[in-house]
C-alpha positions as CSV (number, residue, x, y, z in Angstrom):
1,X,9.9,-34.6,31.7
2,X,11.6,-34.6,27.9
3,X,8.5,-33.8,26.5
4,X,7.9,-31.0,29.0
5,X,11.1,-29.3,28.4
6,X,10.3,-29.3,24.4
7,X,7.0,-28.1,24.8
8,X,9.2,-25.3,27.0
9,X,11.9,-24.6,24.5
10,X,9.7,-24.4,21.6
11,X,7.3,-21.7,23.5
12,X,10.4,-19.8,24.3
13,X,11.3,-19.6,21.4
14,X,7.5,-19.0,19.4
15,X,7.4,-15.8,22.6
16,X,9.3,-13.4,20.7
17,X,7.5,-14.1,17.7
18,X,4.6,-13.6,18.5
19,X,5.2,-10.4,20.3
20,X,7.0,-9.2,16.5
21,X,3.8,-9.9,15.1
22,X,1.4,-8.6,17.8
23,X,4.0,-5.1,17.8
24,X,3.3,-4.9,13.5
25,X,-0.3,-6.3,13.9
26,X,-0.4,-2.8,16.5
27,X,1.3,-0.5,14.3
28,X,-0.8,-0.9,11.2
29,X,-4.1,-0.9,12.7
30,X,-3.1,2.4,14.4
31,X,-2.3,3.7,11.1
32,X,-5.2,2.3,9.3
33,X,-7.2,3.9,12.0
34,X,-5.3,7.1,11.4
35,X,-6.1,7.1,7.8
36,X,-9.9,6.2,8.2
37,X,-10.0,9.4,10.4
38,X,-8.4,11.6,8.0
39,X,-10.8,12.2,5.7
40,X,-9.3,13.1,2.1
41,X,-5.1,12.4,2.0
42,X,-2.9,14.3,-0.8
43,X,0.5,12.2,-0.6
44,X,3.4,13.4,-2.9
45,X,6.3,10.3,-3.2
46,X,9.3,9.7,-5.2
47,X,11.2,6.6,-5.2
48,X,10.6,3.9,-8.5
49,X,8.4,6.9,-9.8
50,X,7.4,10.3,-8.1
51,X,3.7,11.6,-8.2
52,X,0.9,12.3,-6.3
53,X,-1.4,10.4,-4.7
54,X,-4.9,11.4,-3.8
55,X,-6.8,9.3,-1.2
56,X,-10.6,8.8,0.6
57,X,-11.5,5.7,2.1
58,X,-11.1,2.8,-0.7
59,X,-10.6,5.4,-3.3
60,X,-7.8,6.9,-4.9
61,X,-6.2,8.5,-8.0
62,X,-2.4,8.1,-8.8
63,X,-0.9,10.7,-11.0
64,X,3.0,9.9,-12.4
65,X,4.6,11.0,-15.3
66,X,4.0,7.6,-17.2
67,X,0.4,7.1,-16.1
68,X,-2.7,8.0,-14.3
69,X,-4.9,5.8,-12.6
70,X,-8.2,6.3,-10.9
71,X,-10.2,3.8,-8.9
72,X,-13.7,4.9,-7.7
73,X,-14.3,1.5,-5.2
74,X,-15.4,-0.4,-8.0
75,X,-13.9,0.7,-11.2
76,X,-10.4,1.4,-12.5
77,X,-9.1,3.4,-15.4
78,X,-5.8,3.2,-16.1
79,X,-4.1,6.1,-18.9
80,X,-1.2,5.2,-20.1
81,X,0.3,8.6,-21.1
82,X,3.0,7.4,-23.8
83,X,0.1,5.5,-26.2
84,X,-2.7,7.3,-24.9
85,X,-4.7,4.2,-23.9
86,X,-7.0,4.1,-21.1
87,X,-7.4,0.6,-19.7
88,X,-10.8,0.0,-17.6
89,X,-10.6,-2.7,-15.3
90,X,-12.4,-4.0,-12.2
91,X,-9.0,-5.0,-10.2
92,X,-9.1,-7.7,-7.5
93,X,-8.0,-6.6,-3.9
94,X,-4.1,-8.4,-4.9
95,X,-4.3,-6.2,-7.9
96,X,-4.9,-3.4,-6.2
97,X,-1.9,-3.8,-3.7
98,X,0.4,-4.2,-6.4
99,X,-1.0,-0.5,-7.6
100,X,-2.0,1.5,-4.2
101,X,0.0,-0.1,-1.3
102,X,-2.0,2.6,1.0
103,X,-4.6,-0.5,-0.2
104,X,-2.6,-2.8,2.2
105,X,-3.8,-0.6,5.2
106,X,-7.3,-2.4,5.0
107,X,-6.4,-5.7,3.9
108,X,-3.7,-6.7,6.0
109,X,-5.7,-8.4,8.7
110,X,-6.6,-11.3,5.8
111,X,-3.8,-13.2,3.6
112,X,-0.3,-11.5,5.5
113,X,1.9,-12.7,7.9
114,X,3.5,-9.8,9.5
115,X,7.0,-9.2,11.2
116,X,8.6,-6.4,12.4
117,X,11.8,-5.1,12.2
118,X,12.6,-2.2,14.7
119,X,13.1,1.3,14.2
120,X,15.1,2.4,10.9
121,X,15.8,5.2,8.8
122,X,14.2,6.0,5.2
123,X,15.7,9.4,3.6
124,X,16.7,11.0,6.5
125,X,13.2,10.0,8.0
126,X,13.1,7.6,11.2
127,X,9.9,4.8,11.5
128,X,8.8,1.3,12.5
129,X,9.6,-1.4,9.6
130,X,7.0,-4.1,8.9
131,X,7.3,-6.6,6.1
132,X,4.0,-8.4,4.7
133,X,4.6,-11.8,3.7
134,X,1.1,-12.9,1.5
135,X,0.1,-16.1,2.2
136,X,-0.1,-18.5,-0.4
137,X,0.7,-18.1,-4.4
138,X,1.0,-14.3,-5.2
139,X,3.3,-12.1,-7.2
140,X,4.1,-10.0,-4.4
141,X,7.0,-11.8,-2.4
142,X,6.9,-9.2,0.3
143,X,6.2,-5.8,1.3
144,X,8.3,-3.5,3.5
145,X,6.6,-0.6,5.0
146,X,8.5,2.3,7.1
147,X,5.7,3.8,9.4
148,X,6.6,7.0,11.2
149,X,5.9,7.8,14.8
150,X,2.6,9.8,14.2
151,X,1.3,6.7,12.3
152,X,2.1,7.5,8.7
153,X,3.9,5.8,6.4
154,X,7.1,7.2,4.8
155,X,8.4,4.2,2.7
156,X,6.8,1.5,1.3
157,X,8.2,-1.3,-1.2
158,X,6.6,-3.8,-2.9
159,X,8.8,-6.7,-4.3
160,X,7.7,-9.0,-6.4
161,X,8.7,-12.8,-7.4
162,X,9.8,-12.1,-10.6
163,X,12.5,-9.7,-9.1
164,X,10.8,-6.3,-9.9
165,X,9.9,-4.1,-7.3
166,X,8.0,-0.5,-6.7
167,X,9.5,1.6,-4.1
168,X,7.8,4.8,-2.8
169,X,9.3,7.5,-0.4
170,X,6.7,9.9,1.1
171,X,7.7,13.4,0.6
172,X,4.5,15.1,2.1
173,X,1.1,14.2,3.1
174,X,-2.0,16.2,4.1
175,X,-4.9,15.2,5.4
176,X,-8.6,16.3,5.7
177,X,-8.5,17.3,2.2
178,X,-11.3,18.4,0.7
179,X,-11.9,16.3,-2.2
180,X,-14.5,15.8,-5.0
181,X,-15.8,12.4,-5.8
182,X,-15.1,12.9,-9.4
183,X,-11.6,13.2,-9.0
184,X,-11.5,9.3,-8.6
185,X,-13.3,8.9,-11.9
186,X,-12.0,8.9,-15.5
187,X,-13.3,12.1,-17.3
188,X,-13.7,11.0,-21.0
189,X,-13.9,15.0,-22.1
190,X,-10.5,15.8,-20.8
191,X,-8.8,13.2,-22.8
192,X,-10.8,13.1,-26.0
193,X,-8.3,11.6,-28.2
194,X,-7.6,8.7,-25.7
195,X,-8.2,4.9,-27.0
196,X,-10.6,3.5,-24.3
197,X,-9.8,-0.6,-23.8
198,X,-12.8,-1.9,-21.4
199,X,-11.3,-5.0,-20.3
200,X,-14.1,-5.5,-17.4
């Protein structure tokens, strides 16, 4: 009988945790599906950096005052504006998540524990807050997402174990944009003086 009560108490405490995880998973699934159907997406953001992000499937172009990053689904070109260097890499999924938080929308089902924190307000916008905590050893401590009732991220925070963080506050999001594939590849002709460093 004592064993039965122990199981019952354990189950009762586990139910809210499971419900939170299910709610977080449902929200992320709907948001991911929203972006899959959105075609080309243009996002303007502020926070740790201000800039714009163009997305189409797994491809992106990220532009801030300090750098531009192109990713065509396999190869990444990172242009550091201050020193005129372009680093060419083939990033891992973990590396992509630290650069492009929207990559989490396609990878959260593997390698992350989810928790739902309820409705919050960020910069005057209300949304559902979800925390993603990586399983196993990663540089990321956790990721905080705030998703609007229209299933669009309004805030993203990537918090690293070394204490650093990147925070993105979405100012505007335009979907169904007509984007050319070339937007997601570095064009050498536009940066004739750049030093190319191939790290693949």
